VOGU-3710 file (C-alpha; in Angstrom, 3 decimals, decimal comma):
1> mtatasrrrp> -86,591/15,705/94,815  -84,013/17,951/96,513  -80,686/18,905/94,988  -78,867/16,851/97,642  -80,896/13,768/96,837  -80,225/14,152/93,130  -76,483/14,234/93,805  -76,685/11,084/95,880  -78,547/9,193/93,194  -77,010/10,294/89,865
11> saadpagspv> -78,698/9,470/86,624  -77,476/6,387/84,810  -77,138/8,502/81,680  -74,654/10,779/83,425  -71,164/9,274/82,920  -69,749/11,433/85,725  -72,237/9,839/88,102  -71,381/6,291/87,079  -69,833/4,278/89,923  -67,207/2,912/87,501
21> atyylivaat> -66,133/6,353/86,262  -63,495/6,633/88,999  -61,903/3,350/87,967  -61,697/4,276/84,295  -60,382/7,764/85,077  -57,489/6,138/86,952  -56,862/3,656/84,122  -56,926/6,359/81,431  -54,682/8,764/83,358  -52,175/6,040/84,212
31> tilvlvglav> -52,048/4,805/80,613  -51,336/8,301/79,287  -48,625/9,021/81,846  -46,887/5,663/81,456  -46,822/5,896/77,646  -45,514/9,474/77,753  -42,938/8,369/80,311  -41,708/5,536/78,116  -41,287/7,900/75,171  -39,407/10,488/77,242
41> vlsassvtal> -37,149/7,971/78,999  -36,337/6,274/75,693  -35,453/9,634/74,181  -33,509/11,157/77,074  -31,844/8,117/78,627  -30,144/7,117/75,375  -27,957/10,213/75,600  -27,230/9,579/79,274  -26,273/5,949/78,569  -23,838/6,986/75,836
51> ridgdnspys> -22,350/9,676/78,060  -21,761/7,209/80,908  -20,143/4,612/78,713  -19,950/5,049/74,976  -19,360/1,307/74,519  -22,728/0,415/76,050  -25,988/0,221/74,178  -27,894/3,520/74,155  -30,927/1,534/75,300  -29,347/0,101/78,476
61> lfvtqaialv> -31,064/2,578/80,837  -34,355/2,237/78,984  -34,228/-1,556/79,405  -33,831/-1,035/83,159  -36,857/1,261/83,127  -38,830/-1,302/81,099  -38,028/-4,004/83,676  -39,233/-1,690/86,449  -42,395/-1,043/84,441  -43,132/-4,771/84,208
71> lglsalvvgs> -42,624/-5,169/87,962  -44,749/-2,103/88,656  -47,575/-3,239/86,394  -47,508/-6,633/88,112  -47,885/-4,887/91,476  -50,700/-2,768/90,016  -52,645/-5,742/88,673  -52,279/-7,817/91,832  -52,940/-4,859/94,133  -56,044/-3,759/92,259
81> rmplafwkra> -57,622/-7,171/92,884  -56,976/-7,251/96,611  -59,914/-6,669/99,006  -59,923/-3,720/101,386  -59,368/-6,047/104,348  -56,046/-7,127/102,865  -54,757/-3,545/102,613  -55,873/-2,804/106,174  -53,969/-5,831/107,473  -50,902/-5,132/105,332
91> apwilyasma> -50,655/-1,426/106,237  -48,513/-1,660/109,413  -46,224/-4,328/107,960  -45,492/-2,284/104,854  -44,719/0,752/107,014  -42,546/-1,148/109,499  -40,579/-2,788/106,687  -39,977/0,551/104,978  -38,861/2,155/108,257  -36,424/-0,698/108,869
101> llvavvflge> -34,989/-0,102/105,398  -34,767/3,639/106,095  -32,731/2,850/109,217  -30,494/0,620/107,097  -29,983/3,518/104,696  -28,460/5,574/107,524  -25,707/2,992/107,981  -25,444/1,219/104,629  -26,999/3,615/102,148  -25,415/5,268/99,133
111> svggnrnwir> -25,416/8,997/98,402  -26,729/10,207/95,043  -26,889/13,913/94,258  -26,127/14,830/97,862  -28,974/12,687/99,262  -28,270/9,485/101,169  -31,394/7,525/100,309  -30,391/4,470/98,291  -29,654/0,842/99,165  -27,598/-1,184/96,712
121> lgpmsfqpse> -29,091/-4,604/95,911  -26,559/-6,317/93,661  -26,619/-4,602/90,263  -29,703/-2,565/91,204  -30,520/0,162/93,744  -33,679/0,650/95,775  -35,052/3,790/97,437  -36,866/2,822/100,673  -38,477/6,267/100,985  -40,682/5,386/97,992
131> makvgialyl> -41,953/2,332/99,840  -42,450/4,482/102,941  -44,911/6,655/100,998  -47,166/3,663/100,404  -46,719/2,496/103,985  -47,542/5,818/105,652  -50,607/6,361/103,434  -52,066/2,954/104,333  -51,090/3,218/108,002  -52,669/6,641/108,435
141> gvvlakfrke> -55,777/5,361/106,676  -56,129/2,599/109,270  -55,301/4,497/112,469  -57,004/7,798/111,635  -60,184/5,996/110,614  -60,103/4,050/113,883  -59,339/7,055/116,134  -61,194/9,669/114,105  -63,217/10,960/117,067  -60,085/11,497/119,157
151> lttlkgilmp> -58,392/13,920/116,731  -59,749/16,940/118,613  -56,813/17,008/121,054  -53,054/17,202/120,609  -52,705/13,773/122,197  -55,193/12,353/119,717  -53,265/13,943/116,851  -49,949/12,494/117,998  -51,058/9,032/119,130  -50,365/7,037/117,090
161> gglmslgvig> -50,579/8,621/113,627  -48,686/11,828/114,336  -45,721/10,201/116,070  -45,361/7,557/113,383  -45,485/10,241/110,697  -42,786/12,233/112,494  -40,692/9,066/112,705  -40,872/8,503/108,950  -40,166/12,167/108,215  -37,191/12,135/110,586
171> lvmlgqdlgt> -35,674/9,031/108,988  -36,009/10,533/105,515  -34,469/13,796/106,750  -31,440/11,875/108,041  -30,677/11,198/104,390  -30,965/14,948/103,650  -33,712/14,261/101,094  -35,676/17,495/101,387  -37,818/16,858/98,293  -39,151/13,508/99,520
181> tlvivmmvaa> -39,669/15,000/102,979  -41,903/17,715/101,525  -43,947/15,110/99,647  -44,479/13,006/102,786  -45,461/16,132/104,735  -48,112/16,840/102,057  -49,369/13,263/102,357  -49,665/13,473/106,136  -51,446/16,836/105,930  -53,940/15,489/103,374
191> afwvagapkr> -54,661/12,412/105,501  -55,312/14,435/108,665  -57,405/16,968/106,720  -59,743/14,312/105,331  -59,836/12,590/108,723  -61,288/15,800/110,160  -58,455/17,130/112,340  -59,135/20,670/113,664  -57,801/23,408/111,399  -55,782/25,058/114,177
201> yfgigalgaa> -53,392/22,111/114,186  -52,625/22,664/110,508  -51,361/26,138/111,401  -49,089/24,636/114,050  -47,940/22,004/111,574  -47,228/24,632/108,922  -45,019/26,557/111,346  -43,165/23,362/112,232  -42,702/22,466/108,567  -41,402/25,960/107,795
211> aliaasltvg> -38,875/25,698/110,632  -37,833/22,250/109,403  -37,329/23,515/105,860  -35,409/26,574/107,034  -33,083/24,388/109,111  -32,522/21,943/106,249  -31,572/24,736/103,858  -28,485/25,440/105,944  -27,241/21,850/105,513  -25,064/21,275/102,471
221> esrsaridaw> -23,442/23,800/100,182  -25,165/22,511/97,036  -28,653/23,056/98,479  -27,930/26,629/99,598  -26,368/27,331/96,197  -29,511/26,097/94,438  -31,666/28,300/96,650  -29,466/31,306/95,865  -29,661/30,573/92,117  -33,452/30,363/92,368
231> lnpdmadpqg> -33,758/33,629/94,292  -31,379/35,423/91,905  -32,063/33,894/88,465  -30,517/36,828/86,602  -27,205/36,196/88,348  -27,269/32,391/88,064  -24,494/30,755/86,056  -25,933/28,869/83,027  -22,892/26,616/83,170  -22,902/26,160/86,955
241> vgmqsihglw> -25,462/25,781/89,731  -28,253/27,406/87,727  -27,624/25,297/84,648  -30,569/22,918/84,975  -33,115/25,573/85,919  -32,110/27,926/83,108  -31,814/25,273/80,425  -35,068/23,655/81,568  -36,858/26,924/80,790  -35,018/27,226/77,483
251> alasgglwgl> -36,136/23,712/76,579  -39,772/24,583/77,230  -39,453/27,818/75,256  -37,818/26,192/72,239  -40,542/23,530/71,992  -43,249/26,026/71,017  -46,712/24,674/70,319  -45,884/21,435/68,510  -42,366/20,684/69,764  -39,179/19,804/67,903
261> gpgmsrekwg> -40,229/16,187/67,462  -39,471/12,916/69,306  -35,781/12,549/70,050  -34,922/16,032/68,770  -34,234/17,766/72,097  -31,200/20,035/71,846  -30,721/20,449/75,581  -30,236/16,738/76,246  -27,712/16,364/73,421  -25,761/19,360/74,657
271> gylpvadsdf> -25,566/17,870/78,148  -27,195/20,933/79,689  -29,786/18,797/81,487  -27,825/16,020/83,229  -31,046/14,543/84,677  -33,173/15,038/81,584  -34,718/11,582/81,946  -35,767/12,067/85,574  -36,058/15,390/87,439  -36,349/17,469/84,254
281> afaiigeefg> -38,376/15,053/82,147  -41,147/17,658/81,908  -38,700/20,011/80,158  -37,947/17,339/77,561  -41,676/16,787/77,047  -42,102/20,506/76,363  -39,114/20,646/74,027  -39,920/17,551/71,964  -43,730/17,522/72,127  -44,409/21,205/72,682
291> llgtllvlia> -47,154/22,896/74,640  -49,622/20,228/73,556  -47,468/17,514/75,121  -47,201/19,343/78,439  -50,958/19,999/78,443  -51,601/16,297/77,897  -49,525/15,502/80,987  -51,350/18,161/83,026  -54,721/16,829/81,886  -53,730/13,285/82,880
301> fgmlavavnr> -52,723/14,381/86,376  -55,953/16,409/86,528  -57,913/13,240/85,721  -56,078/11,450/88,520  -56,909/14,284/90,922  -60,594/14,073/89,965  -60,566/10,308/90,534  -59,021/10,699/93,987  -61,560/13,386/94,869  -64,375/11,044/93,816
311> lvqrhtdpfv> -63,001/8,336/96,129  -62,853/10,788/99,020  -66,341/12,167/98,351  -68,247/9,045/97,277  -66,736/6,145/99,219  -68,293/5,196/102,544  -65,208/3,647/104,166  -63,110/6,266/106,032  -60,005/4,095/105,522  -60,428/4,451/101,767
321> qitsaalgaw> -61,109/8,180/102,002  -58,019/8,930/104,111  -55,647/6,620/102,244  -56,839/7,918/98,863  -56,217/11,499/99,962  -52,674/10,650/101,061  -51,872/8,742/97,861  -53,381/11,524/95,754  -51,296/14,130/97,589  -48,234/12,045/96,776
331> lvgqalvnia> -48,853/11,449/93,075  -50,502/14,744/92,125  -48,713/16,897/94,695  -45,293/15,568/93,747  -46,097/16,153/90,087  -46,967/19,774/90,843  -43,709/20,215/92,785  -41,673/18,722/89,934  -43,377/20,888/87,321  -43,003/23,982/89,520
341> vvigllpvtg> -39,254/23,314/89,684  -38,983/22,992/85,910  -40,845/26,250/85,229  -38,876/28,095/87,914  -41,511/28,507/90,631  -39,507/26,396/93,097  -35,790/25,683/93,563  -34,441/22,339/92,392  -35,599/19,710/94,892  -34,725/16,450/93,156
351> vplplisagg> -38,187/14,863/93,118  -39,141/12,892/89,991  -42,302/13,272/87,939  -44,475/10,302/89,003  -45,063/7,590/86,379  -42,940/9,506/83,844  -39,422/10,083/85,160  -36,744/7,407/84,998  -36,179/5,559/88,242  -37,156/2,007/89,065
361> sslimslaai> -38,109/2,533/92,717  -40,314/5,506/91,929  -42,065/3,810/89,022  -42,688/0,510/90,817  -44,077/2,106/93,968  -46,112/4,696/92,036  -47,779/1,919/90,055  -48,345/-0,009/93,286  -50,108/3,087/94,666  -52,221/3,257/91,499
371> gilmafarre> -53,143/-0,394/92,042  -54,373/0,443/95,546  -56,479/3,316/94,196  -57,924/0,963/91,579  -58,798/-1,540/94,292  -60,623/1,232/96,128  -62,407/2,331/92,941  -63,578/-1,214/92,234  -65,348/-1,124/95,608  -66,889/2,299/95,327
381> pgaeaafaar> -70,615/2,070/96,186  -72,360/0,536/93,180  -69,138/-0,249/91,295  -69,032/-3,980/92,030  -72,582/-4,431/90,760  -71,824/-2,321/87,690  -68,732/-4,376/86,864  -70,622/-7,630/87,380  -73,368/-6,459/85,030  -70,913/-5,722/82,241
391> psvlrrsvav> -69,748/-8,669/80,142  -66,000/-9,036/79,945  -64,089/-8,096/76,800  -63,426/-11,783/76,121  -67,106/-12,706/76,369  -68,111/-9,796/74,128  -65,516/-10,839/71,548  -66,702/-14,446/71,590  -70,315/-13,303/71,200  -69,454/-11,130/68,199
401> msrgrrg> -67,490/-13,932/66,530  -70,333/-16,381/67,131  -72,851/-14,042/65,509  -70,481/-13,623/62,574  -70,273/-17,401/61,993  -74,059/-17,743/62,181  -74,436/-14,922/59,652
//
């Protein structure tokens, strides 16, 4: 038997070759990240809640996050059970709805942190750009799989996937949300790469993205100040523009190997990390749970990356391959950007750490994306038969109890 044949038919004793391994990698990674996120948000948001209004409960922001978690888990469970045909049909409608909301943001949206990307819905706010990430991933999966053979020309690149991607990117840029724009650009690049677009177009796209970023850096004094603080860290003011970057590094350094302990972060209590529960949640993880806590987060995102790679490599449906690549670029790529900001490799961009940072829109849509990946994993070649052959937890429990009564 050749080496290629052995890879195509992995041994049943090899857990990495099991068709259900992808599914359980996603479940394990998501469980770790969500539990770590709950601990960090509970720890960091209590200080933020007291700072906003000392008369409120310190758990008010955590309750909001818990509600978002319930909604997100509901979307995950329902989405993971949907057939592939459902996601193919829903793709354009999800994208069109998110683009309509992005247009509404231009006229009715609220500005937070210099970015106009929120819509107020009664007592709650919603970020349509998070929904647009799901929409563009599914849409590109459908159209690029359908027109895969036509991606050899510029017209094939632009029609219709490229133009629709540019439309989404443009609408997000109108809100001056550079961080989310970069994430969507990574998603689009990953989708076209897996779809088989010629490499020369990635060079053209990189030049266009660089020009777009350079132009956006000139918009807004706060953004240019953050760039200057990043380029000149020795001259940054620890009490001014460079406060979060400097104190984020101090938080990581003070955590050491084991951390200061849950709830014992000094930076959050001192108010040196105003967004400790969201953009700089990774710094709080390092301070309270130490190097081991940060490694656990990195391992979980690594597991998610492996699962996405398995979907791209093992699945036979090009829609699944392309959509999985885009969703993986979002979740893992955004995590890498967030972590790079915290450790000083990138300027502050304002993107949250997926599945961990506070933020209802981000958490709900991230869990919805996980549900889609789980739906894909359940239909990986051989997975459906493997799941059908395994008795459910309930049936195993009943069987054990029955044997115990007979004994």
